[in-house]
C-alpha positions as CSV (number, residue, x, y, z in Angstrom):
1,M,-17.6,2.4,27.8
2,I,-20.9,4.1,28.7
3,W,-20.3,6.7,25.9
4,L,-19.7,3.9,23.4
5,L,-23.2,2.4,24.1
6,A,-24.7,5.9,24.3
7,C,-23.7,6.6,20.7
8,I,-26.1,3.8,19.6
9,I,-28.7,4.1,22.4
10,I,-29.3,7.8,22.1
11,P,-30.3,7.8,18.4
12,A,-32.3,4.6,18.9
13,L,-34.2,6.2,21.8
14,S,-34.7,9.4,19.8
15,A,-36.1,7.3,17.0
16,L,-38.6,5.6,19.3
17,L,-39.7,8.9,20.9
18,C,-40.1,10.5,17.5
19,L,-42.2,7.5,16.4
20,L,-44.5,7.9,19.4
21,T,-44.9,11.7,18.9
22,S,-45.0,11.8,15.1
23,Q,-48.5,13.4,15.1
24,R,-47.4,16.2,17.4
25,T,-45.2,18.3,15.2
26,V,-43.7,20.6,17.8
27,W,-42.8,17.8,20.2
28,N,-41.4,15.7,17.3
29,R,-39.1,18.5,16.1
30,G,-38.0,19.3,19.7
31,I,-37.1,15.6,20.5
32,A,-35.3,15.3,17.2
33,V,-33.1,18.4,17.9
34,V,-32.4,17.4,21.5
35,G,-31.6,13.9,20.5
36,A,-29.1,15.1,17.9
37,G,-27.5,17.4,20.4
38,A,-27.2,14.7,23.0
39,L,-25.7,12.4,20.4
40,L,-23.1,15.1,19.6
41,A,-22.2,15.4,23.3
42,A,-21.9,11.7,23.7
43,S,-19.8,11.2,20.6
44,T,-17.5,14.0,21.7
45,K,-17.1,12.3,25.1
46,L,-16.4,9.0,23.3
47,F,-13.8,10.6,21.1
48,T,-11.9,12.2,24.1
49,E,-11.9,8.8,25.9
50,V,-10.5,7.1,22.8
51,W,-7.9,9.9,22.3
52,D,-6.8,9.4,25.9
53,N,-6.8,5.5,26.0
54,G,-6.4,4.4,22.4
55,F,-9.4,2.1,22.4
56,V,-12.8,1.8,24.1
57,T,-14.4,-1.7,24.1
58,F,-17.5,-3.4,25.3
59,Q,-18.4,-7.1,25.3
60,S,-22.1,-7.5,25.4
61,G,-23.8,-9.8,28.0
62,G,-20.5,-10.4,29.7
63,W,-19.5,-13.0,27.1
64,P,-15.8,-12.8,26.3
65,S,-14.7,-12.3,22.7
66,P,-14.9,-14.0,20.2
67,F,-18.1,-15.5,21.6
68,G,-19.9,-12.3,22.5
69,I,-20.8,-9.3,20.5
70,T,-18.0,-6.8,20.5
71,L,-18.3,-3.0,20.2
72,I,-15.0,-1.2,19.8
73,A,-13.9,2.3,19.0
74,D,-10.5,3.3,17.9
75,L,-9.4,6.7,16.7
76,F,-10.8,6.1,13.2
77,S,-14.2,4.9,14.2
78,A,-14.5,7.4,17.1
79,S,-13.7,10.2,14.6
80,M,-16.4,8.9,12.2
81,V,-18.9,8.8,15.1
82,L,-18.0,12.3,16.1
83,I,-18.4,13.7,12.6
84,T,-21.7,11.8,12.3
85,G,-22.9,13.7,15.4
86,I,-22.0,17.0,13.8
87,V,-23.7,16.2,10.6
88,A,-26.8,14.9,12.3
89,L,-27.2,18.1,14.3
90,A,-26.7,20.3,11.3
91,V,-29.2,18.4,9.1
92,V,-31.8,18.1,11.8
93,I,-31.7,21.9,12.3
94,Y,-32.0,22.3,8.5
95,S,-34.9,19.9,8.5
96,L,-36.9,22.3,10.8
97,R,-37.8,24.3,7.7
98,D,-37.1,21.9,4.9
99,I,-39.3,19.1,6.0
100,E,-43.0,19.9,6.0
101,E,-45.6,18.6,8.5
102,R,-47.0,15.8,6.3
103,L,-43.5,14.2,6.2
104,I,-43.1,14.6,9.9
105,H,-46.4,12.8,10.4
106,S,-45.0,10.0,8.1
107,H,-42.2,9.5,10.7
108,Y,-39.4,11.5,9.1
109,Y,-37.6,12.2,12.3
110,A,-37.9,8.6,13.6
111,L,-36.4,7.3,10.3
112,F,-33.7,10.0,10.5
113,H,-32.5,8.8,14.0
114,L,-32.9,5.2,13.0
115,L,-30.5,5.8,10.1
116,I,-28.0,7.5,12.5
117,T,-28.3,4.4,14.8
118,G,-27.3,2.2,11.9
119,V,-24.4,4.4,10.8
120,N,-23.0,4.6,14.3
121,G,-23.5,0.8,14.8
122,A,-21.6,0.1,11.6
123,F,-18.7,2.3,12.8
124,I,-18.2,0.8,16.2
125,T,-19.1,-2.9,15.7
126,G,-16.4,-5.4,16.1
127,D,-18.4,-8.2,14.6
128,L,-18.8,-8.9,10.9
129,F,-22.4,-10.2,11.1
130,N,-23.5,-7.3,13.2
131,L,-21.9,-5.0,10.6
132,Y,-24.3,-6.7,8.1
133,V,-27.2,-6.1,10.5
134,W,-26.4,-2.4,10.9
135,F,-26.1,-2.1,7.1
136,E,-29.7,-3.5,6.9
137,V,-30.9,-1.0,9.4
138,M,-29.4,1.8,7.3
139,L,-30.9,0.3,4.1
140,L,-34.4,0.0,5.7
141,A,-34.3,3.6,7.0
142,S,-32.8,5.1,3.9
143,F,-35.1,3.4,1.5
144,V,-38.2,4.7,3.3
145,L,-36.6,8.2,3.6
146,I,-36.0,8.3,-0.2
147,T,-39.6,7.3,-1.0
148,L,-41.2,9.3,1.9
149,G,-42.6,12.0,-0.3
150,G,-44.4,9.5,-2.5
151,S,-43.6,11.2,-5.9
152,R,-42.8,9.2,-9.0
153,A,-39.2,10.3,-9.0
154,E,-38.7,9.4,-5.4
155,L,-40.2,5.9,-5.9
156,E,-38.1,5.3,-9.0
157,G,-34.9,6.5,-7.2
158,G,-35.8,4.4,-4.2
159,V,-36.4,1.2,-6.1
160,K,-33.0,1.5,-7.9
161,Y,-31.4,2.2,-4.6
162,L,-33.1,-0.8,-2.9
163,I,-32.3,-3.3,-5.7
164,I,-28.6,-2.6,-5.9
165,N,-28.2,-2.5,-2.2
166,L,-30.0,-5.8,-1.8
167,V,-27.5,-7.3,-4.3
168,S,-24.8,-5.8,-2.0
169,S,-26.4,-7.5,1.0
170,I,-26.3,-10.9,-0.8
171,L,-22.6,-10.5,-1.7
172,F,-21.9,-9.4,1.9
173,L,-23.6,-12.5,3.2
174,C,-21.7,-14.7,0.8
175,G,-18.4,-13.3,2.1
176,V,-19.5,-13.6,5.7
177,G,-20.7,-17.2,5.1
178,L,-17.4,-18.2,3.5
179,L,-15.4,-16.9,6.5
180,Y,-17.7,-18.3,9.1
181,G,-17.9,-21.7,7.4
182,K,-14.1,-22.0,7.3
183,L,-13.1,-20.2,10.5
184,G,-16.1,-20.6,12.8
185,T,-16.0,-17.0,14.0
186,L,-17.5,-13.7,13.0
187,N,-15.5,-11.6,15.4
188,M,-13.4,-9.3,13.2
189,A,-10.3,-9.4,15.4
190,D,-10.5,-13.2,15.6
191,I,-10.9,-13.4,11.9
192,A,-7.9,-11.2,11.3
193,A,-5.8,-13.3,13.7
194,R,-6.8,-16.6,12.0
195,L,-6.4,-15.3,8.4
196,A,-2.9,-14.1,9.3
197,G,-1.9,-17.7,9.8
198,S,-3.9,-19.2,7.0
199,N,-2.5,-20.5,3.7
200,D,-6.0,-21.0,2.2
201,A,-5.7,-18.9,-0.9
202,F,-9.2,-19.7,-2.1
203,L,-10.8,-18.6,1.2
204,I,-8.8,-15.4,1.4
205,N,-9.3,-14.4,-2.3
206,S,-12.9,-15.3,-2.6
207,S,-14.0,-13.7,0.7
208,A,-11.9,-10.6,0.0
209,M,-13.6,-10.2,-3.5
210,F,-17.1,-10.7,-2.1
211,L,-16.5,-8.1,0.6
212,L,-14.9,-5.7,-1.9
213,A,-18.0,-5.9,-4.2
214,A,-20.4,-5.6,-1.2
215,F,-18.6,-2.6,0.3
216,G,-17.9,-1.2,-3.2
217,V,-21.7,-0.9,-3.8
218,K,-22.1,0.9,-0.5
219,A,-19.3,3.3,-1.3
220,A,-20.5,3.8,-4.9
221,L,-17.2,2.5,-6.2
222,F,-16.7,1.8,-10.0
223,P,-18.5,0.0,-11.6
224,F,-21.2,-0.1,-8.8
225,F,-21.9,3.6,-8.6
226,F,-24.9,4.1,-11.0
227,W,-27.5,3.8,-8.3
228,L,-26.2,7.0,-6.6
229,P,-26.8,9.7,-9.2
230,A,-30.1,7.9,-10.0
231,S,-31.5,8.3,-6.5
232,Y,-29.7,11.0,-4.4
233,H,-31.3,14.0,-6.3
234,T,-34.9,12.7,-5.8
235,P,-35.7,13.1,-2.0
236,R,-36.0,16.3,0.1
237,V,-32.7,18.3,0.4
238,A,-32.2,17.4,4.0
239,I,-32.4,13.7,3.2
240,S,-30.0,14.0,0.2
241,A,-27.5,16.0,2.4
242,L,-27.6,13.3,5.1
243,F,-27.0,10.5,2.5
244,A,-24.3,12.5,0.6
245,G,-22.4,13.2,3.8
246,L,-22.6,9.8,5.5
247,L,-23.9,6.8,3.7
248,T,-21.1,6.3,1.1
249,K,-18.5,6.9,3.8
250,V,-19.8,3.9,5.7
251,G,-18.8,1.9,2.7
252,V,-15.4,3.6,2.6
253,Y,-15.0,2.9,6.3
254,A,-15.9,-0.8,5.8
255,L,-13.3,-1.0,2.9
256,I,-10.6,0.6,5.0
257,R,-11.4,-1.5,8.1
258,S,-11.5,-4.8,6.1
259,Y,-8.2,-4.3,4.2
260,T,-6.3,-3.0,7.2
261,L,-7.6,-5.6,9.6
262,L,-9.3,-8.7,8.2
263,F,-7.0,-9.0,5.1
264,H,-4.0,-7.0,6.4
265,S,-1.6,-10.0,6.0
266,Q,-2.7,-10.5,2.4
267,F,-3.3,-6.9,1.3
268,E,-1.4,-7.5,-2.0
269,V,-4.3,-9.8,-3.1
270,V,-6.5,-6.7,-3.7
271,Q,-4.0,-3.9,-3.9
272,G,-3.7,-3.8,-7.7
273,M,-7.5,-4.0,-8.1
274,L,-8.0,-1.2,-5.6
275,I,-5.6,1.0,-7.5
276,F,-7.5,0.4,-10.7
277,L,-10.9,0.9,-9.1
278,A,-9.7,4.2,-7.4
279,G,-8.6,5.7,-10.7
280,A,-11.7,4.5,-12.6
281,T,-14.0,5.8,-9.9
282,M,-12.4,9.2,-10.0
283,V,-12.6,9.5,-13.8
284,T,-16.2,8.2,-14.3
285,G,-17.5,10.4,-11.4
286,V,-16.0,13.6,-12.6
287,L,-17.0,13.1,-16.2
288,G,-20.6,12.5,-15.1
289,A,-20.5,15.7,-13.1
290,A,-19.1,17.7,-16.0
291,A,-22.0,16.7,-18.2
292,Q,-24.8,17.7,-15.9
293,Y,-26.6,21.0,-15.4
294,E,-28.8,20.0,-12.4
295,I,-27.2,21.1,-9.2
296,R,-27.9,18.0,-7.1
297,K,-26.9,15.7,-10.0
298,I,-23.6,17.4,-10.3
299,L,-23.0,17.1,-6.6
300,S,-24.1,13.5,-6.7
301,F,-21.5,12.6,-9.4
302,H,-18.9,14.4,-7.5
303,I,-19.5,12.1,-4.5
304,I,-18.4,9.2,-6.8
305,S,-15.2,10.9,-8.0
306,Q,-14.2,12.0,-4.4
307,I,-14.7,8.4,-3.2
308,G,-12.0,7.5,-5.7
309,Y,-9.5,9.7,-3.8
310,M,-10.3,8.0,-0.5
311,V,-9.9,4.6,-2.0
312,M,-6.7,5.8,-3.6
313,G,-5.3,6.4,-0.1
314,L,-6.3,2.9,0.9
315,A,-4.9,1.3,-2.2
316,I,-1.5,2.8,-1.8
317,G,-1.5,1.6,1.8
318,S,1.4,3.6,3.2
319,A,1.1,5.6,6.5
320,L,0.8,8.9,4.6
321,A,-1.7,7.5,2.1
322,L,-4.0,6.2,4.9
323,T,-3.6,9.5,6.8
324,G,-4.7,11.2,3.6
325,A,-7.6,8.9,3.1
326,I,-8.9,9.5,6.7
327,F,-8.3,13.3,6.4
328,Y,-10.1,13.2,3.0
329,T,-13.1,11.3,4.4
330,L,-13.6,13.6,7.4
331,H,-13.2,16.8,5.3
332,H,-15.5,15.4,2.6
333,I,-18.4,14.6,5.0
334,I,-18.5,18.2,6.1
335,V,-18.0,19.8,2.7
336,K,-20.4,17.5,0.8
337,T,-23.2,17.8,3.4
338,N,-22.9,21.6,3.2
339,L,-22.9,21.6,-0.6
340,F,-26.2,19.7,-0.7
341,L,-27.7,22.0,2.0
342,L,-26.6,25.1,0.1
343,G,-27.9,23.6,-3.1
344,G,-31.2,23.3,-1.4
345,V,-31.1,26.9,-0.4
346,I,-30.4,27.9,-4.1
347,I,-33.3,25.7,-5.3
348,R,-35.6,27.1,-2.7
349,R,-34.8,30.7,-3.6
350,C,-34.8,30.3,-7.3
351,G,-37.5,27.7,-7.7
352,T,-35.4,25.4,-9.9
353,A,-32.3,23.2,-9.8
354,N,-31.5,23.8,-13.5
355,L,-28.4,26.0,-13.8
356,K,-29.6,27.3,-17.2
357,E,-32.6,28.8,-15.5
358,I,-30.7,30.4,-12.6
359,G,-28.4,33.4,-12.5
360,G,-27.5,36.7,-10.8
361,L,-27.2,35.3,-7.3
362,Y,-23.9,37.0,-6.7
363,R,-25.7,40.3,-7.1
364,W,-28.9,39.4,-5.3
365,A,-27.5,37.2,-2.5
366,P,-23.8,37.9,-1.9
367,G,-23.9,36.1,1.5
368,L,-25.1,32.9,-0.2
369,S,-22.4,33.3,-2.8
370,L,-19.7,33.4,-0.2
371,L,-21.2,30.4,1.7
372,F,-21.3,28.3,-1.5
373,F,-17.8,29.4,-2.6
374,I,-16.2,28.0,0.5
375,P,-17.2,24.3,0.2
376,A,-17.3,24.3,-3.6
377,F,-13.7,25.4,-4.0
378,S,-12.6,23.3,-1.0
379,L,-14.0,20.3,-3.0
380,G,-12.0,21.6,-6.0
381,G,-8.8,21.6,-3.9
382,I,-8.1,25.3,-3.9
383,P,-5.5,26.3,-1.1
384,P,-5.7,27.0,1.7
385,L,-9.2,25.3,2.0
386,S,-9.4,21.8,3.5
387,G,-9.7,20.0,0.2
388,F,-6.3,21.1,-0.8
389,W,-4.6,19.4,2.1
390,A,-6.7,16.3,1.6
391,K,-5.7,16.0,-2.1
392,F,-2.1,17.0,-1.4
393,S,-1.8,14.1,1.1
394,V,-3.0,11.3,-1.1
395,I,-1.1,12.7,-4.2
396,K,2.1,13.0,-2.3
397,A,1.6,9.4,-1.1
398,G,1.1,8.3,-4.7
399,L,4.4,10.0,-5.8
400,D,6.2,8.4,-2.9
401,A,4.9,5.0,-4.1
402,E,5.9,5.8,-7.7
403,L,2.3,5.3,-8.9
404,Y,2.7,8.0,-11.5
405,V,-0.3,7.0,-13.7
406,L,-2.7,7.1,-10.7
407,V,-1.3,10.4,-9.6
408,T,-1.7,11.9,-13.1
409,V,-5.4,10.7,-13.1
410,A,-5.9,12.3,-9.7
411,L,-4.5,15.6,-10.8
412,L,-6.6,15.6,-14.0
413,V,-9.7,14.7,-12.1
414,G,-8.9,17.6,-9.7
415,V,-8.8,20.0,-12.6
416,L,-12.2,18.7,-13.9
417,T,-13.6,18.9,-10.4
418,L,-12.6,22.6,-10.3
419,Y,-14.1,23.1,-13.7
420,S,-17.5,21.7,-12.7
421,M,-17.5,23.6,-9.4
422,T,-16.7,26.7,-11.4
423,K,-19.6,25.9,-13.8
424,I,-22.0,26.0,-10.9
425,W,-20.5,29.2,-9.6
426,A,-20.5,30.9,-13.0
427,E,-24.1,29.7,-14.0
428,A,-25.9,30.3,-10.6
429,F,-24.0,33.2,-9.2
430,W,-21.9,35.1,-11.8
431,K,-23.9,35.3,-15.0
432,D,-27.0,37.5,-15.2
433,A,-30.4,36.0,-14.4
434,P,-32.0,34.6,-17.5
435,Q,-34.7,37.4,-17.5
436,G,-32.5,39.9,-15.8
437,N,-34.9,40.0,-12.9
438,K,-34.5,39.2,-9.2
439,P,-35.9,35.8,-8.3
440,E,-39.4,36.1,-6.7
441,N,-38.6,34.1,-3.6
442,L,-35.2,35.4,-2.9
443,G,-34.6,36.3,0.7
444,Q,-36.9,33.6,2.2
445,A,-34.3,31.1,3.4
446,G,-34.8,31.4,7.2
447,W,-32.3,31.0,10.0
448,S,-32.7,27.2,10.3
449,L,-31.6,26.7,6.7
450,V,-28.7,29.2,6.9
451,T,-27.2,28.4,10.4
452,P,-26.1,24.8,9.6
453,C,-24.5,26.0,6.3
454,V,-22.6,28.8,8.1
455,A,-21.4,26.4,10.8
456,L,-20.1,23.8,8.3
457,A,-18.5,26.5,6.2
458,V,-16.7,27.9,9.2
459,M,-15.5,24.4,10.0
460,T,-14.2,24.0,6.4
461,V,-12.2,27.3,6.7
462,I,-10.8,26.4,10.2
463,I,-9.7,22.9,8.9
464,G,-8.0,24.6,5.9
465,L,-6.2,27.3,7.9
466,W,-5.3,25.1,10.9
467,S,-5.1,21.7,9.2
468,Q,-2.4,20.4,11.6
469,P,-4.7,19.2,14.4
470,L,-6.9,17.2,12.0
471,F,-3.8,15.9,10.2
472,A,-2.3,14.8,13.5
473,L,-5.5,13.0,14.3
474,A,-5.6,11.3,10.9
475,E,-1.9,10.4,11.4
476,S,-2.6,8.8,14.7
477,A,-5.6,6.9,13.4
478,S,-3.6,5.7,10.4
479,A,-0.9,4.4,12.8
480,Q,-3.5,2.4,14.7
481,L,-4.9,0.9,11.4
482,L,-1.4,-0.1,10.4
483,D,-0.9,-1.9,13.7
484,P,-3.8,-4.4,13.5
485,Q,-2.2,-6.6,16.2
486,A,-3.0,-3.8,18.7
487,Y,-6.7,-4.0,17.7
488,I,-6.7,-7.8,17.9
489,D,-5.0,-7.8,21.3
490,E,-7.5,-5.2,22.6
491,V,-10.5,-7.2,21.5
492,L,-9.2,-10.7,22.5
493,K,-7.2,-9.6,25.6
494,P,-9.2,-11.9,28.0
495,Q,-8.0,-14.8,25.9
496,T,-4.6,-16.4,25.7
497,T,-2.9,-16.0,22.4
498,T,-2.1,-19.6,21.8
499,H,-5.2,-20.5,19.8
500,Y,-4.7,-17.9,17.0
501,G,-3.2,-20.3,14.6
502,P,-4.9,-21.6,11.4
503,N,-7.7,-24.2,11.6
C-alpha cells in the first residue's frame, strides 16, 4: 500500500522541492533526476506487489468505500504507472541539455513533476470525481508547459490545447453529474455494481456518451483530434516527448477502464460507435501524417492513427483484443517518446525540422540513423520489432471477430504508416544533404540527449525479440479487466453485497 501512495507523493514532493529551488539550476536539475529515479523505483515495487497479489488498494482517511476516496492498482494501472516512471526518468535526463536555464527558472521541473503526479493519480484512482481532479492537474501543468517558452507558436498551440480540453472537462462533469445525481455515488466500483442492475437506458446511454466524448478528447480520438497536431510540435522537444508518450494514453486508459468496468454490462451500447471511431481515427491520423514534411507534425499525426489501433482493441472487446490494446499502449509509449526525443536530436543537429532542408544523416551520423530506424520501423509494424506484435494482436482479434472492414482499414493504415516513416528515413537520412555539405552543428548532441534514446531503443528491441513476457502481462491484465466483479469485490470488500441492486 505504501508504494501505491508513493507513486503520487514522490512526484508531488519533487514538484514542491523543484518549485522551492527553481532559481538554483544545479539543485533543481539534481532534485528532478533523483525524484524521477525514486518514482521509477517506487512504481517498480508497486508493480511487483500487484503482480504477486492481483490488487493493491488504499481507502483514504479510514473511510470504507464507497464513502472514502479509493486508490487501487490492478495489473493494467500498475503497468501504466511503471511505464510512466520509465518515461519520466528518460525525459528528465534528456531535459538536462534540452531545457535551458531560463525555463528552469520558470519552474519547468516543478511543472514536469506536477504533470507526472496528475498522470499517476489518474491511473490509480478508484473514484470518478478524483479522476476529473487529476485530469485538471494534468491540464494545468501541461498548459503552462506548452506556453513556458513564451513564443507566439507556443501561445497559439497552448490556447487551442486549453480550449478543447476545457470542453472535455465540461463534458466529463456532465457525465459525472448524471451518474451522481441518479446513483448517489462516485466510487467507480460502486457505480459499476449499480449500473449492472439498472434498467435506466437514458442514464446509461447519456452518461456513456458524455464520458466517451470527454475521454475521446483526451485520447485525440476522431473527430476530437485536431488540437493535438496544432499544439504538440510547438513546445520544447522534451515537453513534446512527454506529452506524446503519456497524455493521450491517459485518455485511452480512461476509455478502457470505463467500458470494461463502469459500463461493462451494457458494452453493446457503445461498441458499434467505438468500432467506427477506431477506424476513422486510424485513417485521418495517417493521412495527416502522410501530407506533412515537418518531423514533429508527422509524429504528432501518427499519435492519432496509433490511438485508433488501441481503441480498435477496446471496441472488439475480446480477451485477445484487449490484450493487444494493452500491449499496443505500453509499446507505443516507449516508441513514441523515443521518436520525439530523436526528432529533437535531428532538429538540434541540422537546425531545422523541415525534411526538405535535411539530408545525408546516414553518412554523417550512422549511429543516429540506427537509433531512429528502430522506433520508426517498430511504429510501422516491421517484424520482429515490438510494433509488429502489437498490430498482429489487434488484427488477429479483428479477424476472429469477423470485422473484416475494420481489419482492412487497419492493414491499409499500417502500410501508410510505414510509408510516412520511410519518408522521414529517406528524406533525413538516405538522400544527400541539400547543399551536399555536412551540417554545421553535427556531432553536438551530448550524452544526456543520446542516453535516453539508446535506452528506449534497447527496450523496443528487447520487447520485439522477447515479446512473450510483455504479452503474458497484457494477457493477465486483460483477464482482470474482463472480470470486473473481482475489481468491484476488491474495492467494496468491507461491505456486504446485498445493497448492490438498482436504486
